[in-house]
C-alpha positions as a Markdown table, in Angstrom:
| # | Residue | x | y | z |
|---|---|---|---|---|
| 1 | Met | 48.7 | -28.6 | -0.1 |
| 2 | Lys | 47.3 | -26.6 | 2.7 |
| 3 | Leu | 49.1 | -26.7 | 6.0 |
| 4 | Gly | 47.2 | -26.3 | 9.3 |
| 5 | Leu | 47.6 | -26.4 | 13.0 |
| 6 | Val | 45.4 | -27.6 | 15.9 |
| 7 | Leu | 44.8 | -24.9 | 18.4 |
| 8 | Arg | 44.2 | -26.1 | 21.9 |
| 9 | Thr | 40.8 | -25.0 | 23.0 |
| 10 | Met | 41.1 | -27.2 | 26.0 |
| 11 | Gly | 43.1 | -27.2 | 29.2 |
| 12 | Ala | 45.4 | -24.4 | 30.4 |
| 13 | Gln | 46.1 | -23.2 | 26.9 |
| 14 | Ser | 42.4 | -22.3 | 26.2 |
| 15 | Thr | 42.5 | -18.8 | 27.9 |
| 16 | Arg | 41.6 | -15.8 | 25.7 |
| 17 | Glu | 45.1 | -14.4 | 26.0 |
| 18 | Thr | 46.8 | -17.6 | 24.9 |
| 19 | Leu | 44.4 | -18.3 | 22.1 |
| 20 | Arg | 44.7 | -14.8 | 20.7 |
| 21 | Ala | 48.5 | -14.9 | 20.8 |
| 22 | Cys | 48.5 | -18.3 | 19.2 |
| 23 | Ala | 46.1 | -17.3 | 16.4 |
| 24 | His | 48.1 | -14.2 | 15.7 |
| 25 | Ala | 51.4 | -16.0 | 15.6 |
| 26 | Ala | 50.1 | -18.7 | 13.3 |
| 27 | Glu | 48.5 | -16.1 | 10.9 |
| 28 | Arg | 51.7 | -14.0 | 10.9 |
| 29 | Ala | 53.8 | -17.2 | 10.2 |
| 30 | Gly | 51.7 | -18.0 | 7.1 |
| 31 | Val | 49.9 | -21.1 | 8.4 |
| 32 | Asp | 46.9 | -21.8 | 6.1 |
| 33 | Glu | 44.4 | -23.0 | 8.6 |
| 34 | Leu | 43.6 | -23.3 | 12.3 |
| 35 | Trp | 41.5 | -26.3 | 13.6 |
| 36 | Val | 39.8 | -27.0 | 16.9 |
| 37 | Val | 38.5 | -30.2 | 18.4 |
| 38 | Asp | 35.1 | -30.8 | 19.8 |
| 39 | His | 34.0 | -32.1 | 23.2 |
| 40 | Leu | 31.0 | -31.0 | 25.2 |
| 41 | Ala | 30.8 | -33.2 | 28.3 |
| 42 | Ile | 34.1 | -35.0 | 29.2 |
| 43 | Pro | 33.7 | -37.7 | 31.9 |
| 44 | Pro | 36.1 | -37.1 | 34.9 |
| 45 | Asp | 38.0 | -40.4 | 34.2 |
| 46 | Gln | 38.8 | -39.2 | 30.6 |
| 47 | Ser | 39.9 | -35.7 | 31.3 |
| 48 | Glu | 43.7 | -36.2 | 31.4 |
| 49 | Gly | 45.4 | -33.4 | 29.6 |
| 50 | Ser | 42.5 | -31.0 | 29.7 |
| 51 | Gly | 41.0 | -31.2 | 33.2 |
| 52 | Gly | 37.7 | -31.3 | 31.5 |
| 53 | Arg | 38.0 | -27.7 | 30.4 |
| 54 | Tyr | 36.8 | -27.4 | 26.7 |
| 55 | Leu | 35.6 | -24.4 | 24.9 |
| 56 | Asp | 32.7 | -25.0 | 22.6 |
| 57 | Ala | 34.1 | -25.5 | 19.1 |
| 58 | Leu | 31.8 | -23.3 | 17.1 |
| 59 | Ala | 31.8 | -20.5 | 19.7 |
| 60 | Ala | 35.6 | -20.6 | 19.8 |
| 61 | Leu | 35.8 | -20.3 | 16.0 |
| 62 | Ala | 33.4 | -17.4 | 16.0 |
| 63 | Trp | 35.7 | -15.6 | 18.4 |
| 64 | Leu | 38.8 | -16.6 | 16.4 |
| 65 | Ala | 37.2 | -15.3 | 13.3 |
| 66 | Ala | 37.0 | -11.9 | 15.0 |
| 67 | Val | 40.7 | -11.8 | 16.0 |
| 68 | Thr | 42.1 | -13.0 | 12.7 |
| 69 | Glu | 41.8 | -11.8 | 9.1 |
| 70 | Arg | 43.1 | -14.4 | 6.7 |
| 71 | Val | 43.7 | -17.8 | 8.2 |
| 72 | Gly | 41.2 | -20.6 | 7.6 |
| 73 | Leu | 39.2 | -21.9 | 10.5 |
| 74 | Gly | 38.1 | -25.5 | 10.9 |
| 75 | Thr | 36.5 | -28.2 | 13.2 |
| 76 | Ala | 38.4 | -31.4 | 13.6 |
| 77 | Val | 35.9 | -32.8 | 14.1 |
| 78 | Leu | 32.4 | -31.5 | 15.0 |
| 79 | Ile | 30.4 | -34.4 | 16.4 |
| 80 | Leu | 27.2 | -34.3 | 14.5 |
| 81 | Pro | 24.8 | -36.3 | 16.8 |
| 82 | Tyr | 25.5 | -34.0 | 19.7 |
| 83 | Arg | 23.7 | -31.0 | 18.2 |
| 84 | Pro | 20.3 | -30.2 | 16.7 |
| 85 | Ala | 20.7 | -29.7 | 13.0 |
| 86 | Leu | 19.0 | -26.4 | 12.4 |
| 87 | Pro | 20.5 | -24.3 | 15.2 |
| 88 | Thr | 23.9 | -25.7 | 14.3 |
| 89 | Ala | 23.3 | -24.8 | 10.7 |
| 90 | Lys | 22.5 | -21.3 | 11.7 |
| 91 | Gln | 25.8 | -21.1 | 13.7 |
| 92 | Ile | 27.7 | -22.4 | 10.8 |
| 93 | Ala | 26.2 | -20.0 | 8.3 |
| 94 | Thr | 26.8 | -17.1 | 10.7 |
| 95 | Ile | 30.5 | -17.9 | 11.2 |
| 96 | Gln | 30.9 | -18.5 | 7.5 |
| 97 | Glu | 29.3 | -15.1 | 6.7 |
| 98 | Leu | 31.1 | -13.1 | 9.3 |
| 99 | Ser | 34.5 | -14.7 | 8.8 |
| 100 | Gly | 34.5 | -14.0 | 5.1 |
| 101 | Gln | 34.0 | -17.7 | 4.1 |
| 102 | Arg | 36.9 | -19.0 | 6.0 |
| 103 | Leu | 35.2 | -22.0 | 7.7 |
| 104 | Arg | 36.0 | -25.6 | 7.0 |
| 105 | Leu | 33.9 | -28.4 | 8.6 |
| 106 | Gly | 35.5 | -31.6 | 9.7 |
| 107 | Val | 32.6 | -33.7 | 11.0 |
| 108 | Gly | 32.2 | -37.1 | 12.7 |
| 109 | Val | 29.8 | -39.4 | 14.5 |
| 110 | Gly | 31.6 | -39.5 | 17.9 |
| 111 | Trp | 32.7 | -42.4 | 20.1 |
| 112 | Met | 32.8 | -41.4 | 23.8 |
| 113 | Glu | 30.0 | -43.3 | 25.5 |
| 114 | Gly | 30.0 | -41.1 | 28.6 |
| 115 | Glu | 29.6 | -38.0 | 26.5 |
| 116 | Phe | 26.6 | -39.5 | 24.7 |
| 117 | Arg | 25.0 | -40.4 | 28.0 |
| 118 | Ala | 25.5 | -36.9 | 29.4 |
| 119 | Leu | 23.9 | -35.4 | 26.3 |
| 120 | Gly | 21.0 | -37.9 | 26.4 |
| 121 | Val | 21.8 | -39.1 | 22.8 |
| 122 | Asp | 21.4 | -42.7 | 21.8 |
| 123 | Arg | 24.9 | -43.7 | 20.7 |
| 124 | Gly | 23.4 | -46.5 | 18.6 |
| 125 | Arg | 21.7 | -43.9 | 16.4 |
| 126 | Arg | 24.8 | -41.8 | 15.8 |
| 127 | Gly | 25.3 | -42.7 | 12.2 |
| 128 | Arg | 21.7 | -42.1 | 11.3 |
| 129 | Leu | 21.6 | -38.8 | 13.1 |
| 130 | Ala | 24.8 | -37.7 | 11.4 |
| 131 | Asp | 23.4 | -38.6 | 7.9 |
| 132 | Glu | 20.2 | -36.8 | 8.6 |
| 133 | Thr | 22.0 | -33.7 | 9.7 |
| 134 | Leu | 24.3 | -33.6 | 6.7 |
| 135 | Ala | 21.4 | -34.1 | 4.3 |
| 136 | Ser | 19.6 | -31.2 | 5.9 |
| 137 | Trp | 22.6 | -29.0 | 5.7 |
| 138 | His | 22.9 | -29.7 | 2.0 |
| 139 | Ala | 19.3 | -28.8 | 1.4 |
| 140 | Trp | 19.3 | -25.7 | 3.5 |
| 141 | Phe | 22.4 | -24.2 | 2.0 |
| 142 | Ala | 21.0 | -24.8 | -1.5 |
| 143 | Gly | 18.4 | -22.1 | -1.4 |
| 144 | Asp | 17.0 | -19.2 | 0.6 |
| 145 | Glu | 13.7 | -20.9 | 1.3 |
| 146 | Ala | 14.2 | -24.1 | 3.2 |
| 147 | Arg | 12.0 | -26.6 | 5.1 |
| 148 | Ala | 12.2 | -28.5 | 8.4 |
| 149 | Asn | 9.5 | -30.6 | 10.1 |
| 150 | Gly | 7.1 | -29.7 | 7.4 |
| 151 | Gln | 7.6 | -25.9 | 7.9 |
| 152 | Pro | 9.1 | -23.7 | 5.3 |
| 153 | Phe | 11.4 | -21.0 | 6.5 |
| 154 | Leu | 14.0 | -18.6 | 5.2 |
| 155 | Phe | 17.6 | -19.7 | 5.7 |
| 156 | Arg | 19.4 | -16.3 | 5.6 |
| 157 | Pro | 22.2 | -15.4 | 5.6 |
| 158 | Arg | 23.1 | -18.1 | 3.2 |
| 159 | Pro | 26.8 | -17.9 | 2.4 |
| 160 | Pro | 28.4 | -20.7 | 0.4 |
| 161 | Arg | 28.3 | -23.9 | 2.4 |
| 162 | Pro | 31.7 | -24.6 | 4.0 |
| 163 | Pro | 33.6 | -27.6 | 2.6 |
| 164 | Ile | 32.9 | -30.8 | 4.6 |
| 165 | Phe | 35.5 | -33.3 | 5.5 |
| 166 | Val | 34.2 | -36.5 | 7.1 |
| 167 | Gly | 36.3 | -38.1 | 9.8 |
| 168 | Gly | 36.3 | -41.7 | 10.8 |
| 169 | Ala | 37.3 | -45.1 | 9.4 |
| 170 | Pro | 36.0 | -46.9 | 6.3 |
| 171 | Pro | 33.7 | -48.1 | 5.2 |
| 172 | His | 31.1 | -45.8 | 6.8 |
| 173 | Ala | 33.3 | -42.7 | 6.7 |
| 174 | Phe | 34.0 | -43.3 | 3.0 |
| 175 | Glu | 30.3 | -43.7 | 2.2 |
| 176 | Arg | 29.4 | -40.6 | 4.1 |
| 177 | Ala | 32.3 | -38.6 | 2.5 |
| 178 | Leu | 31.2 | -39.5 | -1.0 |
| 179 | Arg | 27.5 | -38.7 | -0.3 |
| 180 | Phe | 27.9 | -35.5 | 1.6 |
| 181 | Gly | 31.4 | -34.2 | 1.7 |
| 182 | Glu | 34.3 | -32.7 | -0.3 |
| 183 | Gly | 36.7 | -35.1 | 1.4 |
| 184 | Trp | 37.8 | -37.5 | 4.1 |
| 185 | Met | 39.7 | -36.5 | 7.4 |
| 186 | Pro | 41.7 | -39.4 | 8.7 |
| 187 | Met | 43.7 | -39.5 | 11.9 |
| 188 | Gly | 47.4 | -40.0 | 11.2 |
| 189 | Thr | 50.0 | -38.7 | 8.8 |
| 190 | Asp | 52.0 | -41.9 | 8.1 |
| 191 | Pro | 52.0 | -42.3 | 4.3 |
| 192 | Glu | 52.3 | -46.0 | 4.4 |
| 193 | Lys | 49.4 | -46.5 | 6.7 |
| 194 | Leu | 47.2 | -44.1 | 4.7 |
| 195 | Arg | 48.1 | -45.5 | 1.3 |
| 196 | Pro | 45.7 | -48.4 | 1.0 |
| 197 | Gln | 42.8 | -46.3 | 2.4 |
| 198 | Ala | 43.5 | -43.4 | 0.0 |
| 199 | Glu | 43.7 | -45.8 | -2.9 |
| 200 | Arg | 40.4 | -47.4 | -1.9 |
| 201 | Leu | 38.7 | -44.0 | -1.5 |
| 202 | Arg | 39.9 | -42.9 | -5.0 |
| 203 | Ala | 38.6 | -46.1 | -6.5 |
| 204 | Leu | 35.2 | -45.7 | -4.9 |
| 205 | Ala | 35.0 | -42.2 | -6.2 |
| 206 | Ala | 35.9 | -43.3 | -9.7 |
| 207 | Glu | 33.2 | -46.0 | -9.6 |
| 208 | Arg | 30.7 | -43.3 | -9.0 |
| 209 | Gly | 32.0 | -40.9 | -11.6 |
| 210 | Arg | 33.3 | -38.5 | -9.0 |
| 211 | Pro | 36.7 | -36.7 | -9.0 |
| 212 | Pro | 39.2 | -37.8 | -6.3 |
| 213 | Pro | 38.0 | -36.5 | -3.0 |
| 214 | Glu | 40.2 | -34.3 | -0.9 |
| 215 | Ile | 42.1 | -35.9 | 2.0 |
| 216 | Ala | 42.8 | -33.8 | 5.1 |
| 217 | Ala | 45.2 | -35.8 | 7.3 |
| 218 | Met | 45.4 | -34.8 | 10.9 |
| 219 | Gly | 48.4 | -35.8 | 13.0 |
| 220 | Ala | 51.9 | -34.8 | 14.1 |
| 221 | Leu | 54.7 | -34.0 | 11.7 |
| 222 | Pro | 58.4 | -34.2 | 12.7 |
| 223 | Leu | 58.8 | -30.4 | 12.7 |
| 224 | Glu | 62.1 | -30.7 | 14.5 |
| 225 | Asp | 63.6 | -32.4 | 11.4 |
| 226 | Pro | 62.6 | -30.2 | 8.4 |
| 227 | Gly | 64.1 | -32.6 | 5.8 |
| 228 | Arg | 62.1 | -35.6 | 7.1 |
| 229 | Ala | 59.0 | -33.5 | 7.4 |
| 230 | Arg | 59.3 | -32.4 | 3.8 |
| 231 | Glu | 59.7 | -36.0 | 2.7 |
| 232 | Gln | 56.6 | -36.9 | 4.6 |
| 233 | Leu | 54.6 | -34.1 | 3.1 |
| 234 | Ala | 55.8 | -35.1 | -0.4 |
| 235 | Ala | 54.8 | -38.7 | 0.2 |
| 236 | Leu | 51.4 | -37.6 | 1.5 |
| 237 | Ala | 50.8 | -35.3 | -1.6 |
| 238 | Ala | 51.6 | -38.3 | -3.8 |
| 239 | Leu | 48.7 | -40.1 | -2.2 |
| 240 | Gly | 46.3 | -37.3 | -2.9 |
| 241 | Val | 46.4 | -35.6 | 0.5 |
| 242 | Thr | 45.4 | -32.0 | 0.0 |
| 243 | Arg | 45.6 | -30.8 | 3.6 |
| 244 | Val | 47.8 | -31.7 | 6.6 |
| 245 | Val | 46.8 | -30.6 | 10.1 |
| 246 | His | 49.6 | -30.8 | 12.5 |
| 247 | Gly | 48.4 | -31.5 | 16.0 |
| 248 | Ala | 50.7 | -31.7 | 19.0 |
| 249 | Arg | 50.5 | -30.5 | 22.6 |
| 250 | Tyr | 52.2 | -27.2 | 23.5 |
| 251 | Ala | 52.7 | -25.4 | 26.8 |
| 252 | Asp | 52.2 | -21.8 | 25.7 |
| 253 | Ala | 52.0 | -19.4 | 22.9 |
| 254 | Asp | 55.7 | -19.2 | 22.4 |
| 255 | Glu | 55.9 | -23.0 | 21.8 |
| 256 | Leu | 53.0 | -22.8 | 19.4 |
| 257 | Arg | 54.7 | -19.9 | 17.6 |
| 258 | Ala | 57.8 | -22.0 | 17.1 |
| 259 | Ser | 55.7 | -24.8 | 15.6 |
| 260 | Ala | 53.9 | -22.4 | 13.3 |
| 261 | Glu | 57.1 | -20.9 | 12.0 |
| 262 | Arg | 58.6 | -24.4 | 11.4 |
| 263 | Leu | 55.4 | -25.6 | 9.7 |
| 264 | Ala | 55.2 | -22.5 | 7.4 |
| 265 | Ala | 59.0 | -22.8 | 6.6 |
| 266 | Leu | 58.3 | -26.3 | 5.0 |
| 267 | Arg | 57.0 | -24.5 | 1.9 |
| 268 | Ala | 60.5 | -23.1 | 1.2 |
């Protein structure tokens, strides 16, 4: 099981000094992956905790790739309908190439109505837009010569496509994960709440002749109680969870460093 942390690329913790210190602390501690969330246009009435300050997710990961060497880098989750498919694919390929293939893509369809309005995107089409984007990415990462809008073009550099983890709730997220992804990225790390959904996902995969998909669960672990945290991780592993992404607020790099060390110590 891979163990990851959410880095705050929002609010007061999103300065370059704090981000660098947090990334270095997590990598030194032995954390497997660092994940960032995605917002582009937060309405004022929904900015509690961030003040509306959000770094762009892909730009932040490109910067983090340059200040780290080993740790995996992921989006949790990139909102697909917000972005044009081809320029975003180029950003993804560039980060994957220059990071040494450390990128993981959590993706989703989004939910915040005000953000869709600010971007001029029809929220009612978000599922269709997400599927079109994912289908295009699969095609473009499959060969150097690609096609968009009837025009052939060269998609280079073309590193291996990053693994895709589809966020959201069933049934749509399951269908999307089985069509386009390596796995599912649910919110929450309560084994009992995840159990019926994990069992359903495995059953759907078996019906289609697919191996069990990965499950990358995102939520808070009780790091202050290592025994309970280990029990929770064991229960999640028994459900087929392959990644756990611990997400909790922290005030500064020292607090994040303590969480990273506690998380890495759970392997002992």
